C-alpha positions in Angstrom: 134.4 77.7 7.5 132.3 79.2 10.3 132.3 77.7 13.8 129.1 77.1 15.8 128.8 75.7 19.3 125.8 74.7 21.4 125.0 72.9 24.7 124.1 69.3 24.4 124.9 66.2 22.3 124.6 65.9 18.5 121.0 65.5 17.7 119.8 68.1 20.1 117.2 70.7 19.0 120.1 73.2 19.1 121.8 71.0 16.6 118.8 71.1 14.3 118.7 74.9 14.6 122.5 75.0 13.8 122.0 72.9 10.7 119.2 75.2 9.4 121.2 78.4 10.1 124.7 77.3 9.4 124.6 74.2 7.2 128.4 74.3 6.4 129.7 75.2 9.8 132.1 73.3 12.0 130.0 72.1 14.9 131.2 72.0 18.5 129.1 70.5 21.4 129.5 71.7 25.0 128.4 69.9 28.2 127.0 73.0 29.9 125.7 76.4 28.9 128.5 78.1 30.8 131.1 76.1 28.8 129.3 77.3 25.6 129.5 81.0 26.7 133.1 80.6 27.8 134.1 79.2 24.4 132.7 82.1 22.5 134.2 84.6 25.0 137.7 83.1 24.4 137.4 82.6 20.6 135.7 85.4 18.5 135.5 83.0 15.6 132.7 81.1 17.3 129.0 81.8 17.1 126.9 80.1 19.7 123.2 79.0 19.7 121.5 79.6 23.0 117.9 78.6 23.8 116.4 81.4 25.9 112.7 80.5 26.1 110.2 77.9 25.1 106.6 78.5 24.2 105.4 75.9 26.7 108.0 75.7 29.4 109.0 79.4 29.7 112.5 80.7 30.1 115.5 78.4 30.1 117.2 78.3 33.5 120.7 79.8 34.0 120.8 81.7 30.7 119.8 85.1 32.3 122.7 84.8 34.8 125.2 84.1 32.0 124.2 87.0 29.8 125.5 89.7 32.2 128.5 87.6 33.2 129.9 87.2 29.7 128.2 90.1 27.9 128.3 88.4 24.5 126.5 90.1 21.6 123.3 88.9 20.1 123.5 88.7 16.3 120.1 87.3 15.6 117.2 85.1 16.8 115.7 81.8 15.5 112.5 80.1 16.4 112.8 76.3 16.2 109.8 74.0 16.1 110.2 71.2 18.7 108.8 67.8 17.7 109.3 65.0 20.3 109.6 61.4 19.3 109.6 58.2 21.3 112.9 56.3 20.4 114.0 52.8 21.1 116.7 50.4 20.1 116.0 48.7 16.7 114.8 45.4 18.2 112.3 46.9 20.7 108.5 47.2 20.3 106.2 49.6 22.2 105.0 46.8 24.4 108.6 46.3 25.6 109.0 49.8 27.0 108.8 50.2 30.8 110.9 53.3 31.3 111.2 56.6 29.3 114.3 58.8 29.6 114.8 62.5 28.6 115.3 66.1 29.8 112.8 67.1 32.5 111.1 69.6 30.1 110.6 67.0 27.4 109.1 64.6 29.9 106.8 67.3 31.2 105.6 68.0 27.6 104.8 64.4 26.8 102.7 63.5 29.9 99.7 62.1 27.9 101.8 59.3 26.4 103.7 58.6 29.6 100.5 58.3 31.7 98.6 56.3 29.1 101.4 53.7 28.9 102.3 53.8 32.6 106.0 54.5 31.8 108.4 55.3 34.7 110.5 58.3 34.0 114.2 58.8 34.1 115.5 62.5 34.1 118.6 63.2 32.0 120.6 66.3 31.2 119.3 66.6 27.7 117.2 64.9 25.0 119.9 64.0 22.6 122.1 62.7 25.5 119.3 60.4 26.4 119.2 59.0 22.8 123.0 58.6 22.8 122.9 56.7 26.2 120.1 54.5 24.8 122.1 53.6 21.7 125.0 52.5 23.9 122.9 50.1 26.1 121.1 47.2 24.5 118.0 47.6 26.7 114.5 47.0 25.2 112.7 48.3 28.2 114.0 51.9 28.0 112.9 54.5 25.4 114.1 58.1 24.9 112.2 61.2 24.1 114.3 63.1 21.5 114.4 64.5 18.0 114.2 62.7 14.7 117.8 63.8 14.1 118.8 61.9 17.2 117.2 58.7 15.9 119.2 59.2 12.6 122.5 59.9 14.3 122.3 57.1 16.9 120.6 54.5 14.8 117.5 54.3 16.9 113.9 53.3 15.9 111.1 55.9 16.1 108.3 54.1 17.9 106.0 57.2 17.8 106.3 60.6 16.2 105.1 64.0 17.5 104.2 62.7 21.0 104.1 66.2 22.6 100.9 67.0 24.5 100.4 70.3 22.6 101.3 71.2 19.1 103.1 74.4 18.3 105.9 73.8 20.7 108.6 76.3 19.8 112.0 77.3 21.3 113.5 80.7 20.7 117.3 80.7 20.2 119.7 83.6 20.3 122.7 83.6 18.0 125.6 85.1 19.9 129.3 85.9 19.7 132.0 88.1 21.2 132.4 90.8 18.5 130.0 93.7 18.2 128.2 93.4 14.9 125.3 95.8 14.5 123.3 96.0 11.3 122.7 99.3 9.6 119.3 100.8 10.2 116.8 100.1 7.5 113.2 101.4 7.6 112.0 98.5 5.5 113.1 96.0 8.1 112.0 95.2 11.7 114.7 95.2 14.4 114.8 93.9 17.9 117.1 95.5 20.6 118.0 93.5 23.7 119.5 94.8 26.9 120.0 94.0 30.6 119.7 96.7 33.3 119.8 97.1 37.0 117.6 99.7 38.6 118.6 102.4 41.1 117.2 101.5 44.5 114.6 104.3 44.6 110.7 104.2 44.6 109.0 103.9 41.3 112.3 103.3 39.4 110.9 100.7 37.1 107.8 102.8 36.3 110.0 105.8 35.5 112.6 104.0 33.5 110.0 102.4 31.2 108.1 105.6 30.7 110.2 106.6 27.7 109.1 103.5 25.8 105.4 104.3 26.5 105.7 108.0 25.5 107.6 107.1 22.3 105.3 104.3 21.3 108.0 101.6 21.4 106.7 98.1 21.7 108.4 96.0 24.5 108.2 92.3 23.4 109.8 90.9 26.6 110.6 92.1 30.1 111.8 89.6 32.8 113.3 90.1 36.2 115.9 87.9 37.9 117.7 88.3 41.2 121.3 89.5 41.4 123.5 86.7 42.6 123.7 86.2 46.4 121.2 88.9 47.2 117.5 89.5 47.5 117.9 93.3 47.6 118.6 93.9 43.9 117.1 92.7 40.6 118.3 92.6 37.0 115.9 93.0 34.1 116.1 91.5 30.7 114.4 93.6 28.0 113.6 93.1 24.3 111.9 95.8 22.3 111.1 96.6 18.7 113.4 99.2 17.1 117.0 100.1 16.2 119.4 102.1 18.4 119.7 104.6 15.5 116.0 105.4 15.7 115.5 108.8 17.3 112.6 107.6 19.4 114.6 104.6 20.7 117.5 106.9 21.6 115.1 109.1 23.7 113.7 106.0 25.4 117.2 104.6 26.1 118.3 107.9 27.6 115.3 107.8 30.0 116.1 104.2 30.8 119.7 105.0 31.6 118.8 107.9 33.8 117.0 105.6 36.3 119.4 102.6 36.1 122.5 101.7 38.0 123.9 99.7 35.1 122.7 99.2 31.5 124.2 96.8 28.9 123.0 96.6 25.3 123.3 93.0 24.3 122.5 93.5 20.6 120.5 95.0 17.8 119.4 92.4 15.2 116.8 91.8 12.6 113.5 90.3 13.9 112.8 86.8 12.8 110.1 86.3 10.2 108.5 83.9 12.7 107.2 87.0 14.6 105.0 87.9 11.6 103.1 84.6 11.8 
């Protein structure tokens, strides 16, 4: 039986993704992202599901700092639709609700409902944790914003479904683990390569190191910078691009990238999600 871990309580959107990807896996929940990374680093039998970015809220805090620290490998990606629901204890009605509790991002994504009903907000560590807390306290005045799976697990009532302000809310997850598992190159498939690099401190270093991707017609799908811990002088970059490390053009571009960088770590080569074709 495979082992899968994620940050958050049962019923989290990470749990929904885990059920879709690994329906027969043993599930382990972790209280923090660092705990999740540490578990996979200690035990190579674990795969972990890590949310890296959301289509509305942008990148997930802390993840970019954990990637270079633990240097786990990326085995794949998964795009998970996020559908928020307003949950209450079974005896409550919408008119009873005075407070709404959830993760800050979920509250930010459901402002229309919150403002319309003049709810006061309570910020929690995660959506499913809010649902769990609600189930343990018999308070009609508090509702939680969480998944339908949370309602099922914690025996809560769904007062309103799909309460997010904008439809099409999607979170991109990375499937990660300790061992290096690189798929064979296949011209019929589309691959993504992910890496983290730190530039040499010289003028035009970023321009020069990315030139190989331009001249070799390689599409970069994501490029983000984040500060090196405890300094404002250096910056790390996270990069996703289309292609496999065995492609000749990719090898040329990576050689150019390496020439202008102080450090370069390939995090993984994996098949692109079919979601990207939509």
